[in-house]
C-alpha positions as CSV (number, residue, x, y, z in Angstrom):
1,M,43.1,60.8,-19.5
2,S,41.5,57.3,-19.5
3,R,40.6,54.9,-16.9
4,I,42.2,51.6,-17.8
5,L,42.0,48.3,-16.2
6,V,45.2,45.9,-16.2
7,A,44.6,42.4,-15.6
8,D,47.5,40.0,-15.4
9,D,48.2,36.7,-13.6
10,E,51.8,37.5,-13.4
11,P,52.2,40.6,-10.8
12,K,55.5,41.6,-12.0
13,L,54.3,42.1,-15.4
14,G,51.2,43.9,-14.5
15,K,52.8,46.2,-12.4
16,L,55.2,47.1,-15.2
17,V,52.4,47.8,-17.6
18,A,50.2,49.9,-15.2
19,E,53.2,52.1,-14.2
20,M,54.2,52.8,-17.7
21,L,50.3,53.7,-18.2
22,Q,50.3,55.9,-14.9
23,L,53.6,57.9,-16.2
24,E,51.3,58.9,-19.3
25,G,48.8,60.2,-17.1
26,H,46.0,57.6,-17.1
27,E,44.0,56.2,-14.3
28,V,44.9,52.5,-13.9
29,V,43.4,49.8,-11.9
30,R,45.5,46.9,-11.8
31,V,44.0,43.2,-10.8
32,Q,45.7,39.9,-10.8
33,G,43.6,37.4,-13.0
34,G,40.5,37.2,-14.8
35,R,38.2,37.0,-11.6
36,G,39.5,40.5,-10.5
37,A,38.9,41.7,-13.9
38,L,35.2,40.8,-13.6
39,V,34.7,42.3,-10.3
40,E,36.0,45.5,-11.4
41,L,34.4,45.4,-15.2
42,S,31.2,44.8,-13.0
43,A,31.6,47.7,-10.6
44,R,32.4,50.5,-13.1
45,P,33.3,51.5,-16.6
46,F,36.6,51.6,-18.1
47,E,37.7,52.9,-21.2
48,L,40.3,50.4,-22.2
49,V,41.0,46.6,-20.8
50,V,44.7,45.4,-21.0
51,T,44.7,41.9,-20.3
52,D,46.8,38.6,-20.4
53,L,45.3,36.2,-22.8
54,R,46.0,33.0,-20.9
55,M,45.1,33.1,-17.2
56,P,43.9,30.4,-14.7
57,E,40.1,30.2,-14.5
58,V,39.0,33.1,-16.4
59,D,41.2,34.0,-19.5
60,G,41.8,37.5,-21.0
61,L,39.3,37.0,-23.9
62,A,36.5,35.7,-21.7
63,A,36.7,38.4,-19.0
64,P,35.3,41.5,-20.8
65,P,32.2,39.6,-22.6
66,R,31.1,38.0,-19.3
67,A,31.3,41.3,-17.3
68,R,29.3,42.8,-19.9
69,S,26.4,40.0,-19.4
70,R,26.5,40.8,-15.8
71,R,25.2,44.2,-16.3
């Protein structure tokens, strides 16, 4: 299956989404917030990123392009 990054600043919601994806057989990495997403996106590739749009510091729309620019 796919490697999926779940980034959400609300821990309960991020956990719920991650658990649903894991039940479908996906490898899921869950982080809290945009900064954590940047770290993971810089470290390894993901087939899909599921992110909250409104997060402090680095929002969900900014994280993937910023990570691509770091490579």
